[in-house]
N, C-alpha and C positions, 0 to 999 in steps of 0.2 A: 503494500500501501503506499501510494507515494503523500510528502505532505501536502500535494498540492491537489489531492483528490477531495471535491466536494466544493473547490472555489469555482465562481462563477466561469466557464468556459466561452472565450470569445474567439471567431474567426481568425485564424493565425494570417498573418502577412505574410509576403514572401520577404518583407524585411526582419521580421519576428523571426522566421525560420533560419535565415542568415545568420542574424544575432545570436543565436542560440546555438545553432551549431558551430560559429565561432567563438562563445565561450567555452563550450564544450573541447575543442580541438586546441586550445590554447592551454587550458589546462595539462590535457597529455603531451603535450610539446614541452610546458614547464618541466613536468615529471620525468619525461625521457632524455632532455639535458641536466636533469638534476641528476639522475640514474647514473649517466656517461660521467660525470663529475664525483661519484663517489660519495651522493647525499642520497638516503633514504630517510624521506620525515617517518615520523614515529604516526599511532594510530591519533594521537591526542591531537597533534599539529593540523591533519588531516579534518581532524571533528572541529577544531577550531576554527578551520577554514571554511568546511561548509556551513559554522552553524553562523558566522559572520555574512557570508553568501545570502542565507535564508531571511537575517534579519534586513538587508537590505534591499534583496529583492522585494519583501514582505511590504518594504515602506515603499517602495516605486512602482507596485505594481499597477499604480493606477495611469502608470504611460512616462511619469517625467524619467528623461535620463539621467543617469548616475555616473560622472566622471565622463561623461561624452558618450555614453554606451549606454543601449536601449535595456529595460529590465529583461528580456529574454536572455541578454547576454548571462544574466549573472543565474538566472534559471539553467542553461546550459552549465555554467561552470560550477553548481549544485551538483548537478546531476554527473557531471564527469568525477567530481569528488565521491559520490557515493557510489559510483562505479568501482572506484580506488579503494575504499574502502569494503567492498563486497567481494573483491581480488585479493584482501590482505595483502597490499602495496605496503601500508604502515608495519605490518606483522614484519616485515623482511629483516632478516638479520645482514648486518654488513659484514663482507668478508674479512676474513682474519687476515693482516697485513705484516702480523710477525713471523710467516711462514716464506716470506721473500727473502 
């Protein structure tokens, strides 16, 4: 069940869909970059980022842009963070560098 269940649904425009996809893919790109550079966020860090995105999305849902982004961008970002949590990215352990 999504936290967006029960919210009034509005017809999605192409710009809303694009903003959602942009928010989602940006989180995934940032996570890939972070992992390539040896950083894996904790589950707590991902939950905090998700909580913040949901709070801002809730406030901006009326259509106001946030930091130049459409509210659906935050929705996509939140969904990507949920995907990371479901896949256990935050639970992954760092490789042991002492064996090199």
